[in-house]
C-alpha positions, 0 to 999 in steps of 0.5 A: 529516528529512534536510538535502536534504529540509528544503531541498526542503520550504522551497523548495516552501513558498514562493509562492502560498498555494493552490499551496504544497506540503506534504510528504505522503510522505517518502523512506522512505515512497516507497522502501518503496512502490516496493520493495513494488510491485516485490516484488508485481510479481515475485510476480504474474509468477512466479505466472503460470507456476505457475498456468497450464500454457500460460504454463509451457510458454512460460517453462519452468524451473518449479522456478527460478520456484517458488524465486524466487516462494517467496523473494520472498514470504518477504523481502516483509515485510522492507523494510516492517519496516525502513522502520517501524523506528528514527527514520527510520520515524517518519512511516511508523509514523504513517501506518500508525496512520491506517489504523485511525482512522475519523471519523464521516463515514468510517464513514458512507461505509463503512456506505453501501458508498460511496454517501454521497459526503460524506467529511471525509477524513484523509490517506488516504480510506476506500478507501485505508485499506481497500486498505492494511488488505487488502494488509497483512493479505494479506501475513500470510496469504499468508506463512503459507499459502505457508510451508505450501505450500512446506514441506508435509511438516510439515503435515497434508493438510487444512492443505495443502488449506486453504492451497492454496484460501486462497492461490489465492483471495487471490492473485486478490483481491490482483491485483484490488485492485492493478489497482484501486489503479493505476486510481485512481492514474492518475485522480488525477494529483496524488496519483500524483505525490506518491508520486514527489515526496513533495509535494501542493499545499495546494489538493489537500489542501484538496479531498481531505484537509481534516483532514490539511491542518488538522493539518499547518497546525496548524488544527482541524476538527470531525467 
């Protein structure tokens, strides 16, 4: 952890016990999130003229937009790979590992399709874990199908047809997932602030991420 981040952490960890802040996202995680968000925004904006003729007629320069869309998609995984590499990516790698870990109450929530509201959440709730797994796998699939669509001469026709269908349908699903992510972020203000400041209060963690709070404070909690 950098010196400035240590000083900030010490500053936040003073004061009233319930309002004392704990680090949720370090600088690497926050930067990776916003760079990834910027790339996805660019991909969505450049996709609009490619999918909709009316938008293309307004914007023009289809070939340039297609090149921007293609190369943005190609470099999309690079910042994530850099962020999870080396000593600076320790917390990022740990958080990625959390997405595949589900306790009994989270699995019960999943089997009930969200109807079971009692969840002993880790650092991320089940919805956030599903969203992260979906976006992560989508990056891989969109990269592969986009590669086939861009360099189609190297692939048979049925591959190109299938890649087009998967790319289009998955693009729509990604937009829906991102809009849902933004909506829930706006309705959970302290969680939203943490992706800017890095910190949440202990009282927020006790309500929304009890298992993670216990882990951070060296406590323990049963399933």
